[in-house]
C-alpha angles and dihedrals in degrees: 000000000000115000121223120206090244091067092054092045089054090055096046092047093040092232121182114297093007089138093072090050092049092048091050090053092050095047104037134058106261136189123200116198109230093237088058089056089055090048091053091060092043091055103037106009102078097120131044090250092052092047088051090052092050092047091050091049094048091046092052092048093047088053087056092050107275111151124201107216133194125253110228144181093277090055090048090056091051091047092049091053091046091052091066089058106029110013127118112248095024093119091249099084095255120184104212124095122202096276091045089053089054093050090045091052093052091047093050093046092050096038091232134136122253122240106213149129127237133036101280100097092037087066090063138060091261119126110242120214111244093237090060119113105226112170 
């Protein structure tokens, strides 16, 4: 599965139903696009304590098999094409922001579901991991 930042934020903030997301990450092969790792710290790593929490979480998940993977030119091409269908500001009411488009591209390239929270990816043709909280 491909991990969206929203899933990790849910764990760090202990949002409702975060346990299912955390269990999925511990029990299933997971890939985290490098830009999503940056986004995690941007969203919940504003203080030294929060950065420590995110580092501990990522360390624990990496020990369980999580891999942080690069975002390359091929992904950029997929994201660009997806933007015309699903991107915010495309004039069609798209749901995906820039980071979402990056996660979407990696998921499409790998043919894997996305672990996430929220409704953004559900408004696309992406496959959503069953442990996701979409609603």
